[in-house]
Structures are given as C-alpha cells and as structure tokens.
N, C-alpha and C positions, 0 to 999 in steps of 0.2 A: 504493500500500500504506500509506504513512504521510503522506498528503497534508497533513493539518492540522498534524501535528508538523513536517514539512518546511517548510511555509509559515511557521509561527511562528518556527522557528529561523532561517530566512533573513531574516525581518524583524529579529530581534535582531542578526544578523551585519551587516545593512545599516547599523545605527547605529554599529557598531564600525568598519566600513569607511569611513564618512562622515567620520571625524575623521583629521586628519593625524597628530598625536601623541596618545598616550593616557597619562593619569595612572593611578596605581595605583588611585585611587578610582573612576575611570571603568571600569577593567577589572572591579573588584569589582561595580559596579552592573550591568554587562553580564552577568556570571556569575550574579548574583542572578536576572536575568530568565530566563536559560537554566535555572536551577534550578527556577523556577516552571513553565516550559514542560514540563520533564521530569516533574515531579510531576503536572501536569495530564494527561500522556500515560500515567499509571498506572505509571510506573517506580517500583520499590520505593524507599522513602524512604532506607534505609541505602545503597542503591546510588547514588542521586543525591548524597547527602552525600559519599561517598568520591570520586565522579567529579569533582564541582565542586572539591573540595579539591585533587585531583591537577592539574587544569587550572590552578587559581589559582597553585599553587606554581611551575608552569612559566611562566605568562603574565605574572607580575609581575616576572620577572627583567629585569635591566638590558638584556640583549641584545635582548629583545623590545620593551620600551618605547621604546628609543632607535633602533629600526630604522626604515627608510623607510616600511614598510607594517606597522605593529604590528597593525592589524585583521586582515590576512591571516595574519600569524604566529599569532595567537590561534586563528583558524579552523583552521589547520593542526594546532595542538596539540589542539583539540577533536576533530578527525577521528582523530588518532593514538590519543587516549585512548578514544574511542568504539570504535575497532577492537579495542583491548586489552580493553575491557569486554565486547565481544561474543565474545571468545575468542582474539583475536590472529590466528591463521592457521587455515585449513581443516583439520579433523581427519577422517581416514577411519576407517571401521569395518573393521578388518582381518579378512579371511576366512582360514580354514585352507587351506594349500596342498595338503594331502592329507586327503581325507575331507570330508564335509559340515559346514557351519557352521550350527547352529540359531540363528535370530534370533527372539526372542520379543517380540511387540508387546504392551505392557500399557497400561492407562489406563482412565479412567472411561467409562461409557456415553455415546454421543453425540459423542465427539471425532473420529470418522471413522477408527477403527482398521482396519475391513475394507477400506474404499476405499484407505487408505494401504498396506495389505498388497499390494494389486494394483499400485499405483504403484511401490512399492519393488521388486517383482519385475520390472517393466518396466525400471526404472532399472538393475538388475543385468544384465538381458538386453542392454541397450545397451552395458554394459561387457564384453560377450562372456562372461558367466557363464551358468549353466544353473539358474535358480531353480526351486523347487517350493513350492507353497502348501498350507497345511493349516489348517483351521478347528478350533480347540479351544473354540469358543464354543457350549457346549451349553445355555446359558441362553436364548439368543435363536434360536429355530428358523430364522428367515429368514436369519440371519448365514451359516450354512453354505451355503445355496443362493445367497446373494448372492456369496460368494467363489467358488463353483463357476462361476457365470455369468461373473464377471470373468475367471477363468482361461480359460474356453471362448472368450469373445469376443476375447481377446488371444493365443490359442494358447499358453497357459502350462500347465505341468505342475501337476496338482492331485491330492492324495492324499485319497481319500474315507475317512470314518471307518469303522472296523471294529467299534469297541466303544462303548458308551454313555458311558463315562468316557474322555475324551481321554488321560488319563495312561497308560491301557493301550495306546493306539495308538503312543506315542512310540518304543519300541524298534524296532517293525516299520517305522515311518516312516523312522527314521534308516538302518536296514538297506536299505530300498528305495532311498533316495537314494544310499547308498554304492554299491549294485550298479549303479545307472544313471548314476553319476558326476554327480549333481546337487548343485549348491552355489550359493547357500545354501538352507537349509530355512526358509521364513518362516512363522511360526506366529501366527495371529490368536487372541488369548485373549478370554475373556468379560469384559465390562465390568460395572461396578456404578454405581449412582447416587452412591455415595460409597465411600471406602476402608473396608473392613471386614476382620475377621479371616479369614473364609473365602477372600476374594480373595488376601490376602497368603500364606496357607497354600498355596493353589493355585499361585501363582507360585513359592513356595519349593520345592514338589514338582517343578515343571518344571525349576528350576535344578538340583535334586538329581539328577533323572533324565537331564538333559542338561548335565553339568558343563562342557562346552566351549562353552556357548551364550553369545550376546550378548543383552542385554535393553535394548530401546528403549522409552522412555515417550512415548506420543502424547498431546499436550495441546492444548486449544483455545486458539489464540492470541488470540481475542477476549475471553477471560475475564479478562484482566488480572491483577490481584493474586490473584484466586481461583485462577487457573491456576498461579501461582507457589507458592501454598500447597499445592496438590495435588502439584506436582513436588517440593517440599521434603519433604512427608510421605512420598512414595514413596522418595525418595533416602535417607531416614532409616532405612528398614527393608529395602529391596531394593537389591542391587548393580546399579546402572544403568550402561550403557555409553554412552548418548547420548539425546538428546531429538529429537522430531519435532514441529514446530509446525504445526498445521492451521488452516484457515479464515483465512488471512492475506490473502485477496484483497480484502476490504473495506478501508475507511479505518480500520483498527484503530488504537487509540491508541499501540500500539507497546511498551507496558510489558513484556509477557511476553517479547518477542524481545530487548529490551535488557537485561532483568534476569536472564533464565533462567540463564546461565552463572555469574554472580556469586553468585546465591542458592543454586543446587544444587551447584555445582562440577562439573557434568556438561556436556559440549559439546552445542550444538545442531548436529545433523548434516544435517537436511533441513527444508524448509518446504513446506507444501501451499498452493497459491493458487487452488484451484478444484476442480471435480468431474472434469475430464478427466484422462486419464493424463499429458498433457503439463504439467499444472499442478502440477509437483513438481520442486523444485530443490535441489541440494546447497547447503548453507549456507556461504557464504564471508564471514567477518567483515569483511574489508577491503572487499568489494563492498557488503555491507549497510550499513556505515558511510557509504559514498559515497552510497548511495541515500537513506538517512535525511537526509543533509545536502543533498540535491538535486543531487548531482554525478553521478548515474546509475550504470549498470553496463554499460558498452559491451562489456566482455569476455564477460559472460554473454549479452548479446544476440547477439553474433557466434557464440558456441557454439550457441545455439538455432537461428540461421539455418543453420548448417552441418548440424545434425541434420535440419532440415526439407527441406533441398535434396537433390535427386538429383545425385550427383557428375557423371555423364556429361552430364546436361541442363545443369547449371551451366557445364560446360566449353564446351559448344556455344554457350550464351548469351554467355559471355565472348568467344568468338571473333566472334560477331555484333556485340557491343559494339565490339570493336576495329575492325571494318570499317564501323561506322556503319549496320548493317542491322537495327536493333531494330524489331519490329513490334507491333501490338496483340495478336497471339496470345501474344507473349512476355510482355507486360504481364499478360494474363489468367493465365498460369502463375505469375507472381510474386505475384499476388494470392492464389492458392491457397497458395503457400508462406507468405505473411504470415499467413494464417488458421491454418495449422498451428502457428505459433509462439505462439498463445494470444490472449487478448483484446487488442484494440488499446490499451486504457487501460493494461494491464500493460506493453506494449512501450514506450509513450511515457514512462512513469515511470522506465524504465531508461536513458533518454537524459539527458545533462546538462541540467538545467533542464526536464526533461520534465514535471514536475508542473504547470508553467506552461502548457505546450503542451496538456496534458489539460484544464486549466481553460478555455483558449481554445476548444478543440474543443467542450466542453460548452456554452459560451456561444453558439456558432454552431449549436447543436442538431445537431451531427454525431454519428452513432453507427455502430457496426460494420456495420449493415445497408446503409450507403452503399456499402461495398465490394461487397456483393452486387448493388446496383443498377448499379455500374460494370461488373461482370462480365456482368450481363444485357444491358447496352448492347453490350459487345464481342461477345457471343455472338449478338446479333441482326444483326451485320454479315455480309456475304458474305465468303468467303475472300479475294477480291480487295480488299475494303474494309479488312480487317484488315492486309493486306500493304501497302496504299497508302492511308492515311486521307485523303490530299490529294484523292482523287477523290470524297469524300463532299460532295455539293452539298446544296442546300436540300431537294429532294424526297427524297433518300436519308436525310437527317437526320430528316425527318418519319416515314418508314417505319421507321427504327431505333427512334425514340422509341415508336411504337405497338407495335412488336414486342417491346420490352423492358418495356413497361408503365411507362415513365418520361415524361420531357418533353423537348422540344427544348432547353430551357435546360440540362438535365443532360448531354445529348449534346454540346452546344456546350462545356460546361465540361470534359468529359473530353477532347475533341479539343484544346482549348486547352492543357490540362495536358500532354497527350502531346507537343504541339509544343514546349512549354517544356523537357520532359525530353529530347527529341531534341537540342535546342540545347545543353543542359547536357552531354549525352554527347559531342557533337561537340567541345565545348570541352575536356572531360576527355581525349578521345582524344589530344590534343596532349601530354598527360603520361601516358605508358604506365604508369608505376609506380602512379599514383593510381587509374587505371581498373581495373587488375588487383586492387588492394586492395579497391576498392569492390565489384566484381562478385563476387570470390571470397569476400569476408567477409560482405557484407550482401545480395547480389543486388540487387534493385530495391525492397527493402522500404522505402526512404526516398523513395517516390514523392512529388514535390512537391505540396503542397496537402492531403495527407491527414493 
C-alpha cells in the first residue's frame, strides 16, 4: 500500500540505527530527512511540520540520547506519534439500538461510493447486522442498477425507488426498514465533478429528513492533497461522522491517509483496497502506523484468515496437523483460503518486513497466478497421489505436468516445498502450543517459498 514511503522511511531509520550514540544535531538531521520523505508522500505541509516538531521534542530528551539504543527509541517515538496523527485508536460508527440507523454516503463522482455502499453492507452483515441498501443517485442512471446488482449478487436487502426524487422515498424507506427490523439503512447519494450548491443542499435535505443519520464522506485516497481539500471543504459545511478512503490498493503516496484526521478533525473509519467485497477494512490507526513503518499488521491478517476459514474444516485440519497427517488435498484447500483473503501482495505487506518480501517476489517474477498453477498440479494428481506424494515417480510427474499444463520443474518444486513443510510441521508438533496457534490463527497461509 505504501511501499515507496515505507522503503524510504526504513532507509532513514537505518542511518539512525547504525550509530551507537546520537547527538542532538544528528537527530535533527534525521528528522529533516523524515520531513522531506513525508512531504514527498503528499502529506499536508502543516501536518508534517507539527508531526516532526512533536517527535523532535521527545527525541532530543536526555533519556533518549543517552540510552543504549537511541535509534530504536526514536523509531518508537515516530511510531507513537504517527499512530496519534492517524487518530490514536479505532473509532466505531455507533448504530441505534432501537430503530434503523441511516448512513448517508457522500462524495465526488468517481470515488467509488456505490461499490463502497455494497462493501459497507457486507461488513455490517459480518457483524450480524441486517443492512438494507438504497440508491439516491438519480443523476447517474446506471448507479441504481449497479447497486441493485451488488445487492442481488450478495443476497443483500435492496429498496427500489418509488419516486423520481429520492427525498420523497426517505420516509417510506425508513418505515420499511423499521417494520422489517433492518439496520443500518445505507444510502448511496449522487456525486458531482466538484462540490456545488445543489449537492450541499441535497445533503442538507437528507440530514433534515433523517435527523438521526450518520454521514460518511468517501474520498479517493490516490488524490493526495486534492482529496484532503475536498474533505476539508465538505467538513466545513456538512456535519460529517467519518471518512472512507478508497483506491488504496496501489502504491499510493500515503498523504491522504496520514493527513485526513488532522486536516478535517473527522476519523477515518474504513479503507477500500480493491474492487472485491473482501477488499474493505476497518481503519485501525495503530495497525496502519505499523504498516507504514514496515512493521506489518499481523492482527489484521489473522482476523482475515479467520473470516476466510471454515471453522469445522479448520478444526479437522488442526487435528490432522497434530497427528502429522497433512496431505496435498489439505494444501489445495489452504490455497483456496489464501485467495479468499485478497491479493497476495496485500497479504505480504501486512507481515513485518513484508514490503521487502513483495519486492523479492516481484524480482523473481512470481505472481498470484503461480498459486493457480500449484492448484492445477495438485488437482491433476490421483486421490492416492494427493494422500501419499512419496509414490509420485518420474512417469507420474510427467503425467501430472501434462495434465496441469505446467512443467516437470514446477511439479518437482511443489513436491519439494511440500516435503519441507511436512518436516516443519513434524518439528512444530513437538511444541503443541505453537502448532495450535499457527493452525488456528493462520492455517497454512504461510506456505514456505510463496
């Protein structure tokens, strides 16, 4: 997500770590470099200025400079201040306990509001809520159909428009949701190319008609300073309850994510990292600070693994782990689980130092299709071969390679990796606590060599 920013910050930290003792001047020089890096990442100038000043005030204290590891102490301070800058702790959007909670999504055209509405509904369904979707976008005819299709594909409740003006639909929409005990009511509004008076009046009317509503601004995370200006403009005239940053899957410079809370005074609640429903995450400032600094987000990764896993199947798999009876068929299932968790690049960057692993993977021309090739190889084996790969001799390897459309080299590589994994599992079985943590938390998503 922030590969270039992470790489540059870690390069600056390496210089600080490389010195035993640090003088005040050396600390200030290091912070000047961090300041340049953040500005290049499109972080708002005023935000950078305050951030560096806060870090400097803590970093040049006697306790830090005279410590055994001043470089590490400064990095710790940077992480703490970055977390605070991002919002401190995760904030939730409270829903009404009795009656439906309208959530109004606003923003400019092209920020991904409609897709976000569907993702937000799925997120609430995972939280055991009963969301309903409604499209108030009468300016873009395809928007209503797009949201309807999203609802249909994901078995979500959808309220069709009854009137030409969506404002006339709102009273009946809320009554419908209340009668069916649906909560929240997610409303996708019309976007514009820029903020104009009709848009603001329309949002104002929605808030007036739905006084108990929550308003979330959807902004394009790749727009940098421009996105922040949009957010600031909205926050100046509309009572916002939170922000959603979209299009964060690329190597965005990071300025919008880092600056948004400080500039608008409104918390970032969610980020979108792709087109799929799974590419939507609650925003945790402490986890995001760790990711930006290359320290990963292991807790988030484990949460996603648990969502993707079938509980009964994982329990059975764990039992086979404990008995040392893992098979190629089990590996095939774990590849399916891994793919459910999102793009492989996104998983890697959530591991400590994962941005480096991703770079190595790219240098070796590895891509997510290699997982499909591995599965094709496994599925070209007979049930007996999947159960006992040791029986696969030269002629069987040739047949499997032809059946999977791959090569004997790839078949050999997979068998070698599986043998290594079996040995690792045998070693781990000697420590029951470790294997239980591994299998229940991450499954086999950490397959060696991938």
